[in-house]
C-alpha positions as CSV (number, residue, x, y, z in Angstrom):
1,M,96.2,74.1,48.4
2,S,95.2,78.3,48.7
3,P,93.2,78.9,51.2
4,E,90.9,80.4,48.9
5,V,87.4,78.9,48.7
6,T,84.3,80.0,46.6
7,S,81.5,81.9,47.0
8,G,79.3,79.2,47.7
9,R,81.7,78.1,50.8
10,G,79.6,77.4,53.9
11,R,80.5,79.5,57.2
12,F,83.2,79.8,59.2
13,I,82.7,80.6,62.9
14,T,85.7,81.0,66.4
15,L,85.5,80.8,69.6
16,E,88.7,83.0,70.9
17,G,89.5,84.6,74.4
18,G,91.6,84.3,77.7
19,E,92.9,80.9,79.4
20,G,89.7,79.8,81.6
21,V,86.8,81.1,80.2
22,G,85.0,78.1,79.2
23,K,85.6,78.0,75.4
24,S,85.7,74.5,75.3
25,T,82.5,74.3,76.7
26,N,81.1,76.2,74.5
27,L,82.6,75.3,71.2
28,G,80.7,71.8,72.0
29,F,77.3,73.7,72.8
30,V,77.7,76.0,69.3
31,V,78.9,72.1,67.2
32,D,75.5,71.0,68.6
33,F,73.4,73.8,68.2
34,L,74.1,73.7,64.7
35,R,74.2,70.2,64.0
36,G,70.5,70.8,65.7
37,Q,69.7,72.9,62.3
38,G,70.6,70.4,60.3
39,I,74.4,71.5,58.7
40,E,77.3,69.2,58.5
41,V,79.7,71.0,60.8
42,V,84.2,70.5,61.2
43,Q,84.7,70.9,64.6
44,T,87.9,72.0,65.3
45,R,90.9,73.7,67.4
46,E,94.0,75.6,67.3
47,P,96.9,75.5,67.0
48,G,96.1,71.9,65.6
49,G,93.4,70.2,63.6
50,T,95.3,67.7,61.4
51,P,97.9,65.4,62.3
52,R,100.7,67.3,61.5
53,A,99.0,70.8,62.9
54,E,99.0,68.9,66.4
55,A,102.6,67.8,66.4
56,I,103.5,71.9,66.0
57,R,101.3,72.6,69.3
58,E,103.1,70.0,71.0
59,Q,105.6,71.8,70.5
60,L,104.1,75.4,71.1
61,L,102.5,74.3,74.6
62,A,105.1,72.0,75.9
63,H,108.6,73.2,78.8
64,H,111.2,72.4,77.1
65,Q,114.9,73.6,78.4
66,E,115.8,75.7,76.0
67,P,113.3,78.8,75.7
68,L,111.2,79.5,72.2
69,D,111.8,82.8,70.7
70,S,109.0,84.4,70.1
71,D,110.2,84.9,66.4
72,A,109.6,81.2,66.4
73,E,106.1,81.0,68.4
74,L,105.0,83.3,66.1
75,L,106.0,80.9,62.8
76,L,104.9,77.8,64.7
77,V,101.6,79.0,64.6
78,F,101.6,80.0,61.1
79,A,103.0,77.1,60.2
80,A,100.3,74.4,62.3
81,R,97.6,77.4,60.4
82,A,98.4,76.7,56.6
83,Q,98.6,72.6,57.4
84,H,95.3,73.7,59.2
85,L,93.5,75.9,56.0
86,A,95.2,73.4,53.8
87,R,94.2,69.8,55.3
88,R,91.3,70.7,57.0
89,I,89.3,73.8,57.2
90,V,89.3,75.2,53.3
91,P,88.0,71.9,52.0
92,A,85.5,71.8,54.6
93,L,84.4,74.9,53.6
94,E,84.6,74.2,50.0
95,R,82.1,71.4,50.2
96,G,79.4,73.5,52.3
97,A,80.5,72.0,55.5
98,W,80.2,75.1,58.6
99,V,83.3,75.0,60.7
100,V,84.0,76.0,64.2
101,S,87.2,76.3,65.8
102,D,89.2,76.7,68.6
103,R,90.8,80.0,68.1
104,F,92.5,81.1,64.9
105,T,93.9,84.4,64.4
106,D,92.7,86.5,66.7
107,A,94.3,84.4,69.1
108,T,97.9,85.6,67.6
109,F,97.3,88.9,67.6
110,A,96.2,88.6,71.4
111,Y,99.6,85.9,72.9
112,Q,101.9,86.9,70.4
113,G,100.8,90.6,69.5
114,G,99.6,91.6,72.8
115,G,101.0,89.4,75.3
116,R,104.9,88.9,73.2
117,G,104.7,92.2,72.6
118,I,105.5,91.1,68.3
119,D,104.6,94.3,66.2
120,V,100.6,93.4,64.6
121,Q,102.0,94.2,61.0
122,R,104.7,91.9,61.4
123,I,101.6,89.4,62.2
124,A,99.5,91.0,59.8
125,Q,101.8,90.2,56.5
126,L,101.9,86.4,57.9
127,E,98.5,86.5,58.3
128,K,97.4,87.9,54.7
129,F,100.8,85.6,53.2
130,V,98.9,82.1,54.8
131,Q,95.2,83.3,54.6
132,R,94.9,85.3,51.5
133,G,91.7,87.1,52.4
134,L,90.6,84.1,54.0
135,T,88.5,85.4,57.7
136,P,85.9,84.0,60.2
137,D,82.5,85.3,59.3
138,L,81.8,84.9,63.0
139,T,83.7,85.4,65.7
140,L,82.3,85.2,69.7
141,L,84.6,86.5,71.5
142,L,84.4,84.7,75.2
143,D,85.7,87.4,78.1
144,M,85.7,87.6,81.4
145,P,87.7,89.4,84.4
146,L,91.1,87.5,84.9
147,D,90.7,86.9,88.8
148,A,87.7,84.9,87.7
149,A,89.2,83.4,84.2
150,E,92.2,82.5,87.0
151,Q,90.1,80.9,89.2
152,R,87.9,78.6,86.8
153,L,91.6,77.6,85.3
154,A,92.7,76.4,88.3
155,G,89.5,74.2,88.8
156,R,90.0,72.8,85.9
157,L,93.1,71.4,85.9
158,D,92.6,70.5,90.1
159,R,89.6,68.0,88.7
160,K,92.3,66.7,85.6
161,G,94.8,66.7,87.8
162,E,96.8,68.8,84.7
163,T,99.6,70.9,85.2
164,R,100.0,74.2,83.2
165,D,101.3,74.8,80.2
166,R,103.8,76.9,78.5
167,F,101.3,79.7,77.8
168,E,99.3,78.7,80.8
169,Q,101.8,79.3,83.3
170,E,102.3,83.1,81.9
171,Q,102.0,86.0,84.9
172,R,99.0,87.9,85.0
173,D,100.5,91.0,83.1
174,F,100.9,89.1,80.5
175,F,97.3,88.1,80.0
176,E,96.1,91.5,81.1
177,R,97.8,92.6,78.1
178,V,96.3,89.6,76.0
179,R,92.9,90.0,77.8
180,D,92.9,93.8,76.4
181,A,94.7,92.9,72.6
182,Y,91.5,90.8,72.2
183,L,89.2,94.1,73.6
184,A,90.9,96.1,71.1
185,R,90.4,93.9,68.2
186,A,86.9,93.4,69.2
187,A,86.6,97.0,69.1
188,D,87.7,97.8,65.8
189,D,85.7,94.8,64.2
190,P,82.0,94.5,65.8
191,Q,80.5,93.2,62.7
192,R,82.2,90.4,62.7
193,M,83.5,89.7,66.6
194,A,80.6,89.6,68.9
195,I,81.7,89.6,72.7
196,I,79.7,87.4,75.1
197,D,79.7,88.0,79.1
198,A,81.6,84.6,80.3
199,S,81.2,85.3,83.8
200,G,77.5,84.7,84.3
201,S,76.4,81.2,84.7
202,L,76.6,78.7,81.9
203,D,72.8,79.1,80.7
204,D,73.2,82.5,80.4
205,V,76.5,82.6,78.7
206,Q,75.0,80.1,76.5
207,A,71.6,82.2,76.3
208,R,73.4,84.9,74.7
209,I,75.6,82.9,72.4
210,T,72.4,81.3,70.6
211,Q,70.6,85.2,70.9
212,Q,73.9,85.9,68.1
213,L,73.7,82.4,66.3
214,H,70.2,83.6,65.8
215,M,70.7,87.3,65.2
216,R,73.8,85.8,62.4
217,M,72.0,82.5,60.6
218,T,69.3,85.0,60.1
219,Q,71.5,87.9,58.2
220,W,72.6,84.8,56.1
221,A,70.1,83.6,54.8
């Protein structure tokens, strides 16, 4: 299935940001807010979103004695995205539902582009091939200083008794590049990407998110 959708499609909202910024918590908040407005919402994530795409996610996050080549990592990300688009995102948008996703292609430019150092033009070629012009209507970029984000991540892992996945174990300079890449993309596309200061209290963060949602929904009406 082509990722192309009709002009009457639903809206596509993504949440982005580095590790520990609170995407999962605030994703649920966005979904609940929209459902409270009477909107059909499909909640999803990347990599993943369908059974086959989730299997690819496991390969991307798991530790293995054989290192994963950066190009292989990039291709796996887009393979999962192609499946996600065809089987979940596009069908939902076509029937008029709104899709809210924990990460999308901005994460690829940040993690594989900024973090891994892959040429962004190569990523853009895959984006064009797989997405065929489909991009989010709104991206909420949750941003905070790396030290605070690391403390939150460590606390979450401790509470849940989890270990760090293959990305979470990366060094500070990797995450500095990821954050810089995210902020650069937001600066280049301010109409789509809204930077949300995630360093304050949850109430403050969600108040900023609510303001953005109200403003965008008024524009889309």
